[in-house]
ZAMARGU-4260 file (C-alpha; in steps of 0.2 Angstrom, whole numbers, plus 5000, padded with zeros to 4 digits):
<rodrens>
0) 5077/5193/5099 | 5079/5211/5096 | 5070/5222/5108 | 5059/5236/5101 | 5050/5251/5109
5) 5032/5254/5105 | 5037/5270/5096 | 5049/5260/5085 | 5035/5247/5081 | 5023/5261/5077
10) 5036/5269/5065 | 5040/5252/5057 | 5022/5248/5054 | 5015/5265/5050 | 5003/5263/5065
15) 4997/5274/5079 | 4999/5272/5097 | 4984/5271/5108 | 4982/5269/5127 | 5001/5269/5129
20) 5006/5281/5142 | 5025/5276/5140 | 5029/5275/5121 | 5047/5269/5126 | 5041/5253/5134
25) 5050/5239/5126 | 5044/5222/5119 | 5057/5210/5126 | 5048/5193/5125 | 5042/5182/5111
30) 5027/5189/5101 | 5012/5178/5096 | 4996/5178/5087 | 4989/5165/5099 | 4986/5173/5116
35) 4991/5157/5125 | 5008/5158/5117 | 5013/5176/5122 | 5028/5177/5133 | 5030/5189/5147
40) 5036/5206/5139 | 5030/5200/5122 | 5018/5208/5109 | 5001/5200/5105 | 4996/5201/5087
45) 4977/5202/5086 | 4973/5194/5069 | 4954/5195/5063 | 4951/5178/5054 | 4936/5170/5047
50) 4931/5161/5063 | 4940/5170/5077 | 4944/5188/5080 | 4960/5190/5090 | 4955/5206/5097
55) 4943/5196/5108 | 4958/5188/5117 | 4967/5203/5121 | 4963/5202/5140 | 4970/5184/5140
60) 4986/5190/5131 | 4989/5204/5144 | 4986/5192/5158 | 5000/5181/5150 | 5012/5196/5151
65) 5010/5205/5134 | 5015/5223/5135 | 5007/5228/5120 | 4995/5223/5105 | 4996/5225/5087
70) 4978/5228/5082 | 4966/5236/5069 | 4957/5245/5082 | 4960/5252/5100 | 4958/5239/5113
75) 4959/5248/5130 | 4978/5243/5133 | 4994/5249/5125 | 4992/5245/5107 | 4999/5250/5090
80) 4984/5252/5079 | 4986/5249/5060 | 4974/5247/5046 | 4979/5229/5041 | 4987/5219/5055
85) 4994/5206/5043 | 5003/5218/5032 | 5009/5228/5047 | 5017/5212/5054 | 5026/5209/5037
90) 5033/5227/5038 | 5039/5224/5056 | 5048/5209/5050 | 5056/5218/5036 | 5062/5231/5049
95) 5069/5218/5061 | 5079/5211/5047 | 5088/5227/5044 | 5093/5226/5063 | 5101/5209/5060
100) 5118/5214/5053 | 5124/5197/5046 | 5108/5186/5046 | 5107/5175/5030 | 5090/5170/5025
105) 5088/5152/5020 | 5070/5147/5014 | 5063/5131/5009 | 5047/5124/5001 | 5039/5109/4994
110) 5024/5098/4994 | 5029/5087/5008 | 5043/5086/5021 | 5045/5105/5024 | 5044/5105/5043
115) 5055/5089/5045 | 5068/5096/5033 | 5068/5113/5042 | 5070/5105/5059 | 5085/5095/5052
120) 5093/5110/5044 | 5091/5120/5060 | 5100/5107/5070 | 5114/5105/5057 | 5117/5124/5054
125) 5117/5128/5073 | 5134/5119/5073 | 5140/5133/5061 | 5132/5148/5068 | 5118/5155/5078
130) 5102/5149/5070 | 5084/5154/5071 | 5071/5143/5063 | 5052/5143/5060 | 5044/5134/5075
135) 5032/5120/5070 | 5024/5124/5053 | 5023/5143/5055 | 5025/5145/5036 | 5011/5158/5032
140) 5010/5177/5031 | 5007/5177/5050 | 5019/5163/5055 | 5034/5168/5045 | 5035/5186/5051
145) 5033/5180/5069 | 5048/5169/5066 | 5058/5184/5060 | 5054/5193/5076 | 5064/5179/5085
150) 5080/5184/5077 | 5094/5194/5086 | 5108/5205/5081 | 5120/5190/5081 | 5109/5178/5071
155) 5119/5170/5057 | 5105/5159/5049 | 5087/5163/5048 | 5078/5147/5042 | 5061/5150/5035
160) 5048/5137/5029 | 5037/5144/5016 | 5020/5137/5012 | 5008/5141/4998 | 4989/5139/4995
165) 4988/5151/4980 | 4999/5157/4967 | 5009/5172/4973 | 5009/5167/4992 | 5028/5162/4991
170) 5032/5178/4981 | 5024/5188/4995 | 5034/5179/5008 | 5050/5181/4999 | 5046/5200/4997
175) 5046/5201/5016 | 5062/5191/5019 | 5072/5190/5003 | 5082/5173/5004 | 5099/5171/4998
180) 5098/5152/4998 | 5082/5143/4993 | 5077/5124/4994 | 5063/5116/4984 | 5060/5098/4990
185) 5047/5090/4979 | 5031/5093/4970 | 5017/5081/4975 | 4998/5081/4977 | 4996/5092/4993
190) 4983/5106/4988 | 4981/5099/4971 | 4962/5102/4973 | 4966/5121/4975 | 4979/5122/4962
195) 4972/5110/4949 | 4988/5101/4944 | 5005/5097/4949 | 5012/5108/4936 | 5002/5123/4944
200) 5009/5118/4961 | 5027/5118/4953 | 5024/5136/4946 | 5019/5142/4964 | 5034/5133/4972
205) 5046/5140/4959 | 5042/5158/4965 | 5055/5154/4978 | 5070/5151/4966 | 5064/5166/4955
210) 5066/5177/4971 | 5084/5172/4973 | 5098/5184/4969 | 5110/5181/4955 | 5126/5170/4957
215) 5137/5186/4958 | 5127/5191/4974 | 5128/5174/4982 | 5111/5167/4977 | 5110/5148/4978
220) 5095/5136/4973 | 5095/5119/4980 | 5085/5107/4969 | 5079/5089/4970 | 5087/5081/4955
225) 5075/5066/4957 | 5060/5076/4955 | 5058/5081/4937 | 5047/5097/4941 | 5059/5103/4954
230) 5074/5099/4943 | 5067/5110/4929 | 5067/5125/4940 | 5085/5127/4937 | 5080/5136/4921
235) 5069/5148/4932 | 5082/5156/4943 | 5098/5167/4941 | 5105/5159/4956 | 5119/5146/4956
240) 5110/5128/4956 | 5116/5114/4968 | 5107/5098/4965 | 5104/5083/4977 | 5098/5065/4974
245) 5102/5047/4972 | 5108/5048/4954 | 5126/5049/4949 | 5123/5067/4941 | 5118/5075/4957
250) 5130/5087/4966 | 5126/5080/4983 | 5121/5062/4983 | 5118/5046/4993 | 5124/5029/4990
255) 5123/5012/4999 | 5106/5017/5006 | 5100/5004/5019 | 5084/5004/5029 | 5084/4995/5046
260) 5070/4996/5058 | 5063/5010/5048 | 5078/5021/5049 | 5091/5025/5035 | 5109/5024/5034
265) 5119/5030/5018 | 5135/5037/5012 | 5135/5055/5009 | 5145/5062/4994 | 5149/5080/4991
270) 5162/5088/4979 | 5173/5089/4995 | 5172/5071/5000 | 5162/5057/5008 | 5155/5052/5025
275) 5143/5040/5033 | 5126/5045/5039 | 5115/5036/5051 | 5098/5045/5053 | 5088/5044/5069
280) 5072/5050/5060 | 5060/5037/5054 | 5057/5033/5036 | 5066/5030/5020 | 5060/5046/5012
285) 5071/5055/5025 | 5086/5052/5014 | 5080/5065/5002 | 5077/5077/5016 | 5094/5074/5023
290) 5102/5077/5006 | 5093/5093/5004 | 5100/5099/5021 | 5117/5093/5016 | 5117/5102/5000
295) 5112/5118/5009 | 5125/5116/5023 | 5138/5112/5010 | 5134/5128/5000 | 5135/5138/5016
300) 5153/5131/5019 | 5151/5116/5031 | 5163/5102/5029 | 5156/5085/5023 | 5161/5076/5039
305) 5153/5089/5050 | 5137/5088/5040 | 5137/5069/5042 | 5140/5070/5060 | 5126/5083/5063
310) 5113/5074/5052 | 5117/5058/5062 | 5114/5067/5079 | 5098/5076/5074 | 5082/5071/5082
315) 5064/5073/5078 | 5058/5090/5084 | 5040/5094/5078 | 5027/5082/5085 | 5015/5073/5073
320) 5028/5069/5060 | 5032/5051/5061 | 5035/5053/5079 | 5037/5037/5088 | 5029/5035/5105
325) 5031/5019/5116 | 5017/5013/5127 | 5019/5004/5144 | 5010/4989/5137 | 5022/4986/5123
330) 5012/4995/5109 | 5022/5007/5098 | 5013/5022/5091 | 5018/5031/5075 | 5010/5049/5076
335) 5010/5056/5059 | 4994/5065/5060 | 4999/5083/5058 | 4994/5082/5040 | 4992/5070/5025
340) 4993/5069/5006 | 4996/5054/4995 | 5015/5055/4996 | 5016/5057/5015 | 5003/5043/5017
345) 5014/5031/5006 | 5029/5036/5016 | 5020/5033/5033 | 5014/5016/5028 | 5031/5010/5022
350) 5038/5016/5038 | 5025/5006/5048 | 5030/4991/5039 | 5049/4994/5041 | 5048/4998/5059
355) 5036/4983/5063 | 5049/4970/5058 | 5036/4956/5060 | 5025/4963/5073 | 5007/4966/5070
360) 5004/4982/5059 | 4989/4993/5062 | 4985/5008/5051 | 4973/5021/5058 | 4969/5032/5043
365) 4958/5047/5040 | 4954/5057/5025 | 4967/5066/5014 | 4960/5083/5011 | 4961/5095/4996
370) 4964/5083/4983 | 4950/5089/4972 | 4943/5078/4958 | 4957/5065/4961 | 4952/5062/4979
375) 4942/5045/4978 | 4956/5038/4966 | 4969/5044/4978 | 4961/5035/4993 | 4958/5019/4983
380) 4977/5020/4979 | 4981/5020/4997 | 4969/5006/5001 | 4978/4995/4988 | 4995/5000/4996
385) 4988/4994/5013 | 4985/4977/5005 | 5001/4976/4995 | 5012/4980/5011 | 5004/4967/5021
390) 4996/4979/5034 | 4987/4967/5046 | 4973/4979/5052 | 4966/4995/5044 | 4955/5006/5054
395) 4947/5020/5044 | 4941/5036/5052 | 4926/5045/5045 | 4910/5041/5034 | 4915/5050/5018
400) 4915/5042/5001 | 4934/5044/5002 | 4935/5033/5018 | 4924/5020/5009 | 4935/5021/4994
405) 4950/5017/5005 | 4942/5003/5014 | 4935/4995/4998 | 4951/4995/4989 | 4960/4987/5004
410) 4946/4974/5005 | 4949/4970/4987 | 4968/4970/4987 | 4978/4954/4985 | 4981/4953/5004
415) 4966/4961/5012 | 4968/4967/5030 | 4956/4966/5044 | 4945/4981/5042 | 4937/4991/5056
420) 4930/5009/5056 | 4926/5024/5067 | 4913/5037/5062 | 4924/5051/5069 | 4939/5053/5081
425) 4928/5052/5096 | 4923/5035/5092 | 4941/5029/5088 | 4947/5025/5106 | 4933/5012/5109
430) 4937/5003/5093 | 4956/5002/5097 | 4952/4997/5115 | 4945/4981/5109 | 4958/4979/5095
435) 4976/4983/5101 | 4987/4971/5110 | 5005/4971/5116 | 5018/4971/5102 | 5007/4980/5090
440) 5014/4995/5079 | 5001/5008/5076 | 5002/5022/5063 | 4990/5036/5065 | 4988/5047/5049
445) 4976/5059/5042 | 4975/5077/5036 | 4975/5090/5050 | 4956/5095/5048 | 4951/5077/5052
450) 4956/5080/5070 | 4968/5066/5074 | 4983/5078/5077 | 4983/5074/5096 | 4975/5057/5096
455) 4991/5048/5097 | 4995/5057/5113 | 4978/5052/5120 | 4980/5034/5115 | 4997/5033/5123
460) 4991/5041/5139 | 4975/5031/5140 | 4983/5014/5138 | 4998/5018/5149 | 4985/5023/5163
465) 4976/5007/5160
</rodrens>
């Protein structure tokens, strides 16, 4: 990372130093907006949210080793005080980018698969140059600038995941960190309750390709040719367009796709040649994520064989995204509970079936949030899919009408599963205690707000101890 003095931070953010006897003190560690994640020598970013005020956690951040605070009021320790912490953090990210002489910003967005694809891309591009990428899903106006602060003078690729809950969100993020290469993965149902329609979601995601520089300045838009709404974005950018997909017209494509024990192999084709890929990541949908990575890497000058080798060696990185956990008693847990929408729920269930290979399949499913008026119908669709795929046991979590729609549809399907339920995550473990047996494969999936994000780890630890 690039070290910054308190004076430099104040100048970059337009802030004022308070309680700082030595303005030349340097920030040398990773900065964070969570006091538990501040590194020694780092800066604590005190964000005031709807539920929590970061200023209340300044003592914990200082104890953890923070040397200063970016704050909206004096806090009794060295601080850069600004009117708006979020805006100031964005300005600081812009300043840091000017200190990275050769960093190329690669941004990606989409309704599903952003974090997994970002993790894949980081592992692939790290073979081509020093790479810094968004940790986890730090894809907001707070997380993205914090990622930029991790860059150093020698960073070659800065990979930034960009999320959107409103029109204009991605436009703002790209104004802070203008990308030269942008990837749009897909347009699905995530946040359709907020946006109103998939087309409106596409409009929001297209802000990324609209922000790219023209062909003459090296701009490249990487678009999913198999998603009509994404493919149509070719008309909304002045950058060069590189497409990927499974059809013959895609610039980067996959053939001979095979799924064995939940993992895909395929032949990767680029304009420069072909090579075989064997993914370690779970799920047939990972083929498209890998193709997006291949298209970006190819555009950045990597050879086809090198891309295929790197994709085949890449491991899952971020927890809660089709993460496979093995239990001592022979139960396999698929932790996919970081978040959920219709598309990722389908992918999770298909992965469960493929990985099980004849073993008993148990789906622990919570609600998919932010689906608006389509919510009950979407849950019913997933319930029917549970039956169609021959899932043996369905355990629903929650007492909402959506949970009922899910279980009712599964019960009425052509091949109804055994159905159990838990009112909330706290009641789930007792249900599974009396249900699971050696050899079972268990999928844990729900939107993050349901509270199942860490349940798979609890389940694994509980049963291992038993």
